[in-house]
C-alpha positions in Angstrom: 0.0 0.0 0.0 1.2 3.5 -0.8 2.2 6.0 1.8 -0.2 8.9 2.3 0.3 12.4 3.6 -2.1 14.0 6.1 -4.0 16.0 3.4 -4.9 12.8 1.6 -6.2 10.9 4.6 -9.7 10.7 6.1 -10.2 8.8 9.4 -13.9 8.0 9.6 -15.8 6.0 12.2 -19.0 4.2 11.3 -21.7 4.5 14.0 -25.2 3.3 14.3 -27.7 1.0 16.0 -26.9 -2.7 16.1 -27.7 -4.5 12.8 -28.4 -1.3 11.0 -26.0 -2.2 8.1 -22.6 -0.8 9.0 -20.6 -3.9 8.1 -22.6 -4.4 4.9 -21.9 -0.8 3.9 -18.1 -1.4 4.4 -18.4 -4.4 2.1 -20.1 -2.2 -0.5 -17.4 0.4 -0.3 -14.7 -2.3 -0.5 -16.4 -3.8 -3.5 -16.9 -0.4 -5.2 -13.2 0.4 -4.9 -12.1 -3.1 -6.1 -10.6 -4.3 -2.8 -12.8 -7.4 -3.1 -14.4 -9.1 -6.1 -17.5 -10.3 -4.3 -19.4 -8.7 -1.5 -19.4 -10.7 1.8 -22.6 -11.2 3.7 -22.9 -11.0 7.5 -25.1 -14.1 7.6 -22.5 -16.1 5.7 -19.6 -15.0 8.0 -17.4 -13.8 5.1 -17.2 -10.1 5.6 -14.0 -8.1 5.9 -15.0 -6.6 9.3 -16.6 -9.5 11.1 -13.7 -12.0 10.8 -13.7 -13.1 14.5 -15.3 -16.5 15.1 -17.5 -15.1 17.8 -18.8 -12.4 15.4 -19.5 -14.9 12.7 -21.3 -17.1 15.2 -23.5 -14.3 16.6 -23.9 -12.4 13.3 -23.0 -9.0 14.8 -19.9 -6.9 15.3 -18.1 -7.2 18.6 -14.8 -5.5 17.8 -13.9 -2.3 16.0 -12.3 -3.3 12.7 -10.0 -1.1 10.6 -10.7 -1.2 6.8 -8.5 1.3 4.8 -10.1 2.1 1.4 -8.4 4.1 -1.3 -10.8 6.3 -3.2 -9.1 8.0 -6.2 -5.9 9.5 -4.5 -7.3 9.6 -0.9 -6.9 6.9 1.8 -10.0 6.5 3.9 -9.5 4.7 7.1 -12.9 3.2 7.9 -13.4 2.2 11.6 -16.3 -0.2 11.7 -17.7 -0.2 15.2 -20.2 -2.5 17.0 -23.7 -1.2 17.4 -24.7 -3.2 20.5 -24.3 -1.2 23.6 -22.4 -3.8 25.6 -19.4 -3.1 23.3 -19.3 0.7 23.6 -15.7 0.5 24.8 -14.8 -0.4 21.2 -16.6 2.7 20.0 -14.7 4.8 22.5 -11.4 3.6 21.1 -12.5 4.2 17.5 -13.8 7.7 18.2 -10.6 8.6 19.9 -8.7 8.5 16.6 -11.5 9.4 14.2 -11.8 12.9 12.6 -15.4 12.5 11.3 -18.3 10.0 11.5 -20.8 8.4 9.2 -24.0 7.5 11.1 -25.7 4.6 9.4 -29.5 4.3 9.5 -31.7 1.5 8.2 -34.5 3.0 6.1 -36.8 0.1 7.1 -36.0 0.4 10.9 -35.8 4.2 10.9 -34.1 6.3 13.6 -33.3 4.0 16.5 -31.7 4.4 20.0 -28.3 3.6 18.5 -28.7 6.5 16.1 -29.4 8.9 19.0 -26.4 7.5 20.9 -24.2 8.0 17.8 -25.3 11.6 17.6 -24.4 12.1 21.3 -21.0 10.6 20.7 -20.4 13.1 17.8 -21.6 16.0 19.9 -19.3 15.0 22.8 -16.2 14.8 20.6 -17.2 17.6 18.1 -17.1 15.3 15.1 -18.4 16.3 11.7 -21.0 13.8 10.5 -22.8 12.4 7.5 -26.0 10.3 7.8 -26.2 7.4 5.3 -29.7 5.9 5.0 -29.2 2.3 3.8 -31.7 -0.5 2.9 -33.4 1.8 0.4 -34.1 -1.3 -1.7 -36.5 -2.6 1.0 -40.2 -2.5 0.4 -40.8 -0.8 3.7 -38.0 1.8 3.3 -39.0 5.4 3.9 -36.4 8.1 3.4 -38.9 10.8 4.1 -39.8 9.4 7.5 -36.1 9.2 8.4 -35.4 12.8 7.4 -38.5 14.0 9.3 -37.5 12.2 12.4 -33.9 13.5 12.2 -35.2 17.1 11.8 -37.6 16.7 14.7 -34.6 15.8 16.8 -31.9 18.0 15.5 -33.5 20.8 13.5 -32.4 22.4 10.2 -28.8 21.1 10.5 -30.1 18.0 8.8 -29.6 18.5 5.1 -30.7 15.9 2.6 -28.3 15.8 -0.3 -30.4 13.2 -2.0 -34.0 12.3 -2.6 -34.9 8.8 -3.9 -36.1 7.9 -7.4 -38.5 4.9 -7.6 -39.9 3.1 -10.6 -42.6 0.5 -10.2 -42.0 0.8 -6.5 -38.4 -0.2 -6.9 -35.4 2.0 -5.8 -33.6 2.7 -9.0 -31.7 6.0 -8.4 -31.7 9.4 -6.7 -31.7 13.1 -7.2 -28.4 14.9 -6.4 -29.8 17.9 -4.7 -26.5 19.8 -4.6 -26.2 19.6 -8.4 -30.0 19.3 -9.0 -29.5 16.3 -11.3 -31.1 12.9 -11.6 -29.0 9.7 -11.2 -30.1 6.2 -12.3 -28.1 3.2 -11.1 -26.8 1.0 -13.9 -24.5 -1.5 -12.3 -24.2 -1.6 -8.5 -23.0 1.9 -7.4 -22.4 3.1 -11.0 -25.0 5.4 -12.4 -26.0 7.5 -15.4 -27.7 10.9 -15.6 -31.5 10.9 -16.0 -34.4 13.4 -15.8 -35.8 14.3 -12.4 -39.3 12.7 -12.2 -42.1 15.1 -11.6 -43.3 13.3 -8.4 -40.0 14.1 -6.6 -39.3 17.5 -8.1 -41.1 19.4 -5.3 -39.1 17.7 -2.5 -35.9 18.1 -4.4 -36.5 21.9 -5.0 -37.4 22.3 -1.3 -34.2 20.6 -0.1 -32.2 22.6 -2.8 -33.5 25.9 -1.5 -32.6 25.0 2.1 -29.1 24.1 1.0 -28.7 27.4 -0.8 -29.8 29.2 2.3 -27.1 27.3 4.3 -24.5 28.2 1.6 -25.6 31.9 1.7 -25.1 32.1 5.5 -21.4 31.1 5.2 -20.2 34.6 4.2 -21.4 38.1 3.7 -20.5 38.0 0.0 -22.6 34.9 -0.6 -25.5 36.3 1.4 -25.5 39.4 -0.7 -25.4 37.3 -3.8 -28.3 35.2 -2.6 -30.6 38.1 -1.8 -29.8 39.8 -5.1 -31.1 36.6 -6.9 -27.7 35.6 -8.4 -26.9 31.9 -8.9 -24.1 30.4 -7.0 -21.4 28.6 -8.9 -20.9 24.9 -8.3 -17.5 25.6 -6.8 -19.0 28.2 -4.4 -21.6 25.7 -3.3 -19.1 22.9 -2.7 -16.6 25.0 -0.8 -19.3 26.5 1.4 -20.9 23.1 2.1 -17.5 21.6 3.0 -16.9 24.4 5.5 -20.4 24.0 7.0 -20.0 20.2 7.3 -16.7 20.5 9.0 -18.0 23.2 11.4 -21.1 21.0 12.2 -23.5 23.6 10.8 -24.7 21.1 8.1 -25.2 17.4 8.4 -25.7 15.8 5.0 -28.1 12.9 4.5 -27.2 10.4 1.7 -28.9 7.2 0.7 -28.3 3.8 -0.9 -28.4 0.1 -0.4 -25.4 -1.6 1.2 -26.6 -5.0 0.1 -26.7 -3.9 -3.5 -23.7 -1.6 -3.2 -25.9 1.3 -4.4 -24.8 4.7 -3.1 -21.3 3.7 -1.9 -19.7 5.7 -4.7 -21.5 8.9 -3.6 -20.6 8.2 0.1 -16.9 7.8 -0.8 -17.1 11.0 -2.8 -18.8 12.8 0.1 -16.2 11.6 2.6 -13.3 12.8 0.4 -15.1 16.1 -0.4 -16.7 17.2 2.8 -14.8 15.6 5.7 -11.6 17.1 7.1 -8.1 15.8 6.8 -6.4 14.9 10.1 -4.4 18.2 10.0 -7.5 20.2 10.4 -7.6 19.1 14.0 -4.9 18.9 16.8 -4.3 17.1 20.0 -2.4 18.4 23.1 0.0 16.4 25.2 2.9 17.0 27.5 6.7 16.9 26.8 7.7 14.8 29.9 11.3 16.0 29.7 10.5 19.8 29.8 7.0 19.5 31.3 5.8 21.9 28.6 2.6 21.5 26.5 3.1 19.8 23.1 0.5 20.4 20.4 0.4 17.8 17.8 -1.0 19.2 14.5 -0.8 16.0 12.5 2.1 17.3 10.5 5.2 15.5 9.3 7.7 18.2 10.3 7.0 17.7 14.0 8.8 15.2 16.3 7.2 11.8 16.1 4.4 10.8 18.4 1.5 8.3 18.3 -1.3 7.1 20.4 -1.9 3.4 20.9 -5.7 3.1 20.8 -6.4 -0.6 20.5 -4.6 -3.9 21.2 -5.3 -7.1 19.3 -4.0 -10.3 20.9 -4.6 -13.5 18.9 -3.0 -17.0 19.4 -2.6 -17.4 15.6 -1.9 -13.9 14.2 0.0 -12.6 17.3 -0.2 -9.3 19.1 -0.8 -6.0 17.3 -0.9 -2.5 18.7 -3.1 -0.2 16.6 -1.8 3.4 16.6 -2.6 6.8 15.1 0.4 8.9 14.2 -0.2 12.3 15.8 3.0 14.0 14.6 6.1 13.2 12.5 6.8 10.0 10.6 7.1 6.5 11.9 9.4 4.2 10.0 10.0 0.5 10.2 13.2 -0.6 11.9 13.2 2.3 14.3 13.2 2.7 18.1 10.3 4.3 19.9 10.0 5.5 23.4 7.0 4.7 25.6 6.6 7.6 28.1 4.0 5.8 30.1 6.2 2.9 30.8 9.6 4.7 30.5 10.8 2.0 28.1 12.2 1.8 24.6 10.9 -0.7 22.0 12.0 -1.8 18.6 9.5 -1.3 15.7 10.7 -4.1 13.4 7.7 -4.0 11.0 4.8 -1.6 10.3 1.5 -2.8 9.0 -1.8 -1.5 7.8 -4.6 -3.8 8.9 -7.6 -4.5 6.6 -9.8 -6.7 8.8 -7.6 -9.7 9.6 -5.2 -9.1 6.7 -1.9 -7.4 7.3 -0.3 -5.2 4.6 3.3 -4.3 5.4 4.3 -0.7 4.9 7.7 1.1 5.2 6.4 4.2 7.0 3.3 5.9 8.4 2.9 9.7 8.1 1.2 12.0 10.6 -2.6 11.5 10.7 -2.5 7.9 9.4 -3.6 4.7 11.3 -1.5 1.5 11.3 -0.3 -1.3 13.5 2.9 -2.5 15.1 3.5 -6.1 15.8 4.9 -7.6 19.0 5.4 -4.7 21.3 6.1 -6.0 24.8 5.3 -3.1 27.0 2.9 -0.9 25.1 -0.8 -1.1 26.0 -3.9 0.7 24.9 -3.8 4.3 25.9 0.0 4.6 25.9 1.9 7.2 23.9 4.9 6.4 21.6 7.4 9.1 20.7 11.2 9.6 20.6 13.4 9.6 23.7 14.7 13.0 22.6 11.2 14.5 22.6 9.2 12.3 25.0 5.4 13.0 24.6 2.5 11.7 26.7 -1.1 12.2 25.7 -4.0 11.8 28.2 -5.9 8.5 28.2 -9.1 8.8 26.2 -12.5 8.4 27.9 -13.6 4.8 28.3 -17.0 3.5 29.5 -16.9 2.3 33.1 -18.2 -1.2 33.8 -20.8 -1.6 36.4 -22.3 -5.0 35.6 -20.5 -7.9 37.3 -20.7 -11.6 37.9 -18.8 -14.2 39.9 -16.7 -16.6 37.9 -15.0 -19.9 38.6 -12.6 -22.0 36.6 -14.5 -25.0 35.3 -11.7 -27.5 35.3 -9.5 -28.1 38.3 -5.8 -27.2 37.7 -6.7 -24.6 35.0 -6.4 -21.6 37.3 -3.1 -20.4 35.9 -4.2 -20.8 32.3 -7.4 -18.9 33.0 -5.5 -16.1 34.7 -3.2 -15.7 31.7 -6.1 -15.8 29.2 -8.1 -13.3 31.2 -5.0 -11.0 31.4 -4.9 -11.0 27.6 -8.6 -10.3 27.3 -8.2 -7.4 29.7 -5.4 -6.0 27.4 -7.8 -6.1 24.5 -10.9 -4.8 26.2 -10.5 -2.0 28.7 -14.1 -2.2 29.8 -13.5 -5.6 31.4 -12.2 -5.6 35.0 -11.4 -8.4 37.4 -11.7 -8.0 41.2 -10.5 -10.6 43.7 -13.1 -10.4 46.6 -11.1 -12.3 49.3 -13.7 -11.5 51.9 -16.4 -13.5 50.2 -14.0 -15.9 48.6 -15.0 -15.1 45.1 -13.5 -13.6 41.9 -15.7 -11.0 40.1 -15.6 -10.0 36.4 -17.0 -6.6 35.5 -18.3 -5.5 32.1 -20.7 -3.1 30.4 -23.5 -5.6 30.2 -24.3 -9.3 30.5 -24.0 -9.9 26.8 -20.4 -8.7 26.9 -19.6 -11.1 29.8 -21.2 -14.0 27.9 -19.1 -13.2 24.8 -16.0 -13.1 27.0 -16.7 -16.6 28.3 -17.0 -17.8 24.7 -13.9 -15.9 23.6 -11.8 -17.5 26.4 -13.0 -21.0 25.3 -12.5 -20.5 21.6 -9.4 -18.4 21.6 -7.5 -19.7 24.6 -9.1 -23.1 25.3 -10.0 -22.4 28.9 -13.5 -22.6 30.5 -15.0 -20.4 33.2 -18.6 -20.4 34.5 -20.5 -17.3 35.6 -22.9 -17.1 38.5 -24.6 -14.6 40.7 -22.1 -12.9 43.0 -22.3 -12.9 46.8 -23.3 -9.6 48.3 -20.7 -8.3 50.9 -23.1 -8.1 53.9 -21.9 -7.1 57.4 -23.0 -8.2 60.9 -23.4 -5.9 63.9 -25.1 -5.7 67.3 -27.8 -3.3 68.5 -27.8 -3.4 72.3 -25.4 -3.6 75.2 -24.7 -6.9 77.1 -22.2 -8.2 79.6 -21.1 -11.8 79.2 -18.5 -14.2 80.7 -16.2 -16.3 78.7 -14.5 -19.1 80.6 -12.0 -21.6 79.2 -10.9 -24.4 81.6 -9.2 -27.6 80.6 -7.3 -30.0 82.8 -5.3 -32.8 81.2 -2.6 -33.8 83.5 0.3 -31.5 84.3 -0.3 -27.8 83.4 -4.0 -27.1 82.6 -5.5 -24.2 80.7 -7.5 -21.5 82.4 -8.8 -18.2 81.2 -11.8 -16.2 82.4 -13.0 -12.8 81.0 -16.0 -10.6 81.6 -16.6 -8.4 78.6 -19.2 -5.7 77.9 -20.3 -5.6 74.2 -22.2 -2.6 72.8 -22.6 -0.8 69.4 -19.6 1.5 68.7 -21.5 3.7 66.3 -18.7 3.4 63.8 -19.5 1.1 60.9 -16.3 1.9 59.2 -14.3 -0.1 61.7 -14.7 -3.7 62.8 -14.3 -3.2 66.5 -12.9 -1.1 69.3 -11.2 -2.8 72.3 -11.1 -1.1 75.7 -10.3 -2.4 79.2 -11.4 -1.3 82.7 -9.7 -3.8 84.9 -9.3 -3.0 88.6 -7.2 -4.9 91.1 -5.4 -7.0 88.6 -8.2 -9.6 88.1 -6.7 -10.1 84.6 -3.0 -9.4 84.3 -2.1 -6.7 81.8 0.1 -9.1 79.8 -3.1 -11.0 78.8 -4.8 -8.0 77.2 -3.3 -8.6 73.8 -4.6 -12.1 73.8 -8.1 -10.8 74.5 -7.7 -8.4 71.6 -6.5 -11.2 69.3 -9.6 -13.3 70.3 -11.9 -10.4 69.3 -10.0 -9.8 66.1 -10.3 -13.4 65.1 -14.1 -13.5 65.8 -15.0 -10.4 63.9 -13.7 -11.8 60.6 -16.6 -14.1 60.4 -19.8 -13.3 62.4 -22.0 -16.0 63.9 -25.2 -14.9 62.1 -24.3 -15.7 58.5 -20.5 -15.7 58.4 -20.0 -12.1 57.3 -17.5 -9.7 58.8 -18.5 -7.9 62.0 -18.5 -4.1 62.2 -19.5 -1.5 64.8 -18.5 -3.6 67.8 -17.2 -2.1 71.0 -15.8 -4.6 73.5 -14.7 -3.5 77.0 -12.9 -6.0 79.3 -14.2 -5.2 82.7 -13.3 -8.3 84.9 -12.1 -11.8 84.9 -9.8 -14.2 86.8 -6.6 -16.1 86.2 -4.6 -19.0 87.5 -0.9 -18.3 88.3 0.1 -21.7 86.7 -2.6 -22.7 84.2 -3.3 -19.3 82.6 -1.8 -18.5 79.3 -2.3 -16.2 76.3 -3.9 -19.0 74.4 -6.3 -19.7 77.2 -7.4 -16.1 77.4 -7.8 -15.9 73.7 -10.1 -19.0 73.7 -12.1 -17.6 76.6 -12.5 -14.3 74.7 -13.8 -16.2 71.6 -16.4 -18.0 73.8 -17.5 -14.6 75.2 -17.7 -12.9 71.8 -19.8 -15.6 70.2 -22.2 -15.7 73.2 -22.3 -11.9 73.6 -22.9 -11.3 69.9 -26.0 -13.5 69.8 -27.3 -12.0 73.1 -26.8 -8.4 71.9 -29.6 -8.3 69.3 -27.5 -9.1 66.2 -28.4 -7.6 62.8 -27.4 -8.1 59.2 -26.2 -4.9 57.4 -26.5 -4.5 53.6 -24.4 -2.3 51.4 -26.2 0.7 50.0 -25.0 2.4 46.8 -25.7 5.9 45.5 -27.0 5.4 42.0 -27.5 7.9 39.1 -29.7 6.9 36.2 -29.7 9.2 33.1 -32.8 8.9 30.9 -35.0 11.0 28.6 -37.9 12.8 30.4 -40.5 10.3 29.1 -38.9 7.4 31.0 -38.6 9.0 34.4 -41.9 7.6 35.8 -41.1 4.0 34.8 -37.5 4.3 36.2 -38.7 5.6 39.5 -41.3 2.9 39.8 -38.7 0.3 39.0 -36.3 1.7 41.6 -39.1 1.6 44.2 -39.6 -2.1 43.5 -35.9 -2.6 44.1 -36.2 -1.0 47.6 -34.6 2.1 46.3 -35.1 5.6 47.7 -35.3 8.3 45.0 -33.6 11.4 46.4 -34.2 13.8 43.5 -33.9 14.6 39.8 -31.5 16.9 38.1 -32.2 18.2 34.6 -29.2 18.0 32.2 -28.1 20.3 29.4 -28.8 17.5 26.8 -32.5 17.5 27.8 -32.3 14.3 29.8 -33.0 13.8 33.5 -30.6 12.4 36.0 -32.4 10.4 38.7 -30.4 10.1 42.0 -31.3 7.2 44.3 -30.0 5.1 47.2 -30.5 1.4 46.6 -29.3 -1.8 48.1 -26.4 -3.4 46.2 -28.2 -6.7 46.2 -31.1 -5.2 44.1 -29.0 -3.9 41.2 -28.0 -7.4 40.0 -29.1 -7.5 36.3 -30.0 -3.8 36.3 -28.3 -3.0 33.0 -30.5 -5.5 31.2 -33.7 -4.2 32.8 -32.8 -0.6 32.2 -32.3 -1.3 28.5 -35.6 -3.1 28.4 -37.4 -0.1 30.0 -35.7 2.6 27.9 -35.0 0.7 24.7 -31.3 1.1 25.4 -31.1 4.9 25.7 -30.7 4.9 29.5 -27.3 4.9 31.4 -26.5 4.3 35.0 -23.6 4.5 37.4 -23.2 3.9 41.1 -20.7 4.1 44.0 -20.7 2.6 47.4 -22.4 4.8 50.0 -22.8 3.1 53.4 -24.2 0.1 55.3 -27.7 0.0 56.6 -29.7 -2.6 58.6 -31.4 -5.1 56.2 -35.2 -5.7 56.6 -36.0 -8.8 58.6 -37.2 -10.9 55.6 -33.9 -10.1 53.8 -31.9 -11.1 56.9 -33.7 -14.4 57.2 -33.3 -15.2 53.6 -29.5 -14.5 53.7 -29.1 -16.5 56.9 -30.9 -19.5 55.4 -29.0 -19.2 52.1 -25.7 -19.2 54.1 -26.7 -22.3 56.0 -27.5 -24.1 52.7 -24.1 -23.0 51.3 -22.3 -24.1 54.4 -24.0 -27.5 54.3 -23.0 -27.9 50.6 -19.4 -27.1 51.4 
């Protein structure tokens, strides 16, 4: 593959709802440009993008795939992203290196939740965007309805550049509104000029007039020309529209059929014509040697720097680190410096990935996207540069995982293999997290949603040949007491020779501090318990609070005061007093009105206004307490609630069901509260069952 300079590169992310046709559209563009001789089909598992076995099995994208396409003399790096929300981490990575976006909409499904989320991504990262309405060949396709819905959501920014031409209810072409000319498809995406049918002329004229108004507003000179009734030249229209698209003032709407490769030529033309080159943007980092700000302008004459935005680890093709060159030129057989790890690495070979295929290149210029094989220290989010000018860029935003399950290794003896496989999975997917919960003797795996966790289980089996099973996690309950009691603990044992004797009188009461397990005090008068046995009493309490007598959970909020006791000058020992204390703690705890405490989290749920009632009703069913609502600048509502941790298991699935996928949630631990009696009884019974099974 040729080497391309920044001006001749377009980095474009494909966004949209799951199964809206993104991958099929990539196939159409690849076919149109001659990369492939036959279009692959998602259902047949032979597309460029969905080459992973898991994707082929499930018939949807799981990973972001890079597909570079050369259109005329411009290299277009297409980043095909998953549409299903569990894999939004892949979208985060792709958007971090994209300079513009194509939002794909199925004409038969219309504007979906994924469309709205795609818009929100573009707004957040200030990305110019084009809408491509695919599936226009479908009997139920309605371009008009899509445009009307988009305009109801986003206003006059939505600018149809096409209107459909149909003949005998078949999609056969389109009107190019910018040039006000008819186009009739001949073979796939190829077309010939044709007359504009009368039935579509009114719509085309209306869209044309709106475009001319947008053009007029780009400069005083053009505005004056517009009001004086003068015609704009085609060059004036093109330049003005390009500036408007880049500024986000105009969002073109194009159309076609990915399956029939209709419209892919116009989309490629539009990407080259209206989207910015990388050097129209910049990124700011820090020179770690001088501590000064470094602005990368995606120009070749700057010192080299690049961001690692994705890691691919495969047992067969090896490990690849995908990078975007932010400044300078990266050449094969060169040394690069990783400022995050303070290490140097050798770049032996450079590649451009096209799906699973690797095309070797000699160098990558600023603004381009490529891959480096077999880097040992570099991970996603790291910055590569030179040691002379060490640069570090901030880590891009990644979705935070809140859905979690317990996992166990299925086969005994596979623990090490599973750990190694999961470590590789974590390198690839930054939205996965593993937490070792020693308190409850369980290992937890976190993800964005349950589907992602299920896919991870399959991936570990198919890619690394290890099996894990997921189950509902244990909730980290706590145990405490609610009243003051005084108890005696007496340990006496005679077995010939020296015996064992320890006797303690301890007052137990709530300490009022649920952050600490216990407080130990002593009020001994007259030496009834020698001072040298106090540490043994403390150790006895310390041992008991690790596993409470109610259900085996850690004890908190306990205050223990040693007030009396007795000892034997020969038979008493530290061990005897420790055992006496353990007897006292167990008896005292059960006498002091014990209670089970449950963890409460503070949760925020962000949804459009129309779902607030349903969400609050659902939170109430989960024993949540809604504390308030905060209106947001994007028109959504943020609902704040306190809710027991045990009640949010499976919440991501339920939230998507209620809101159609548009809702988001987050939470953090707040405090412990006494659980209702029915919950306490259920947990205690469950613990008895688990203990018996063990």
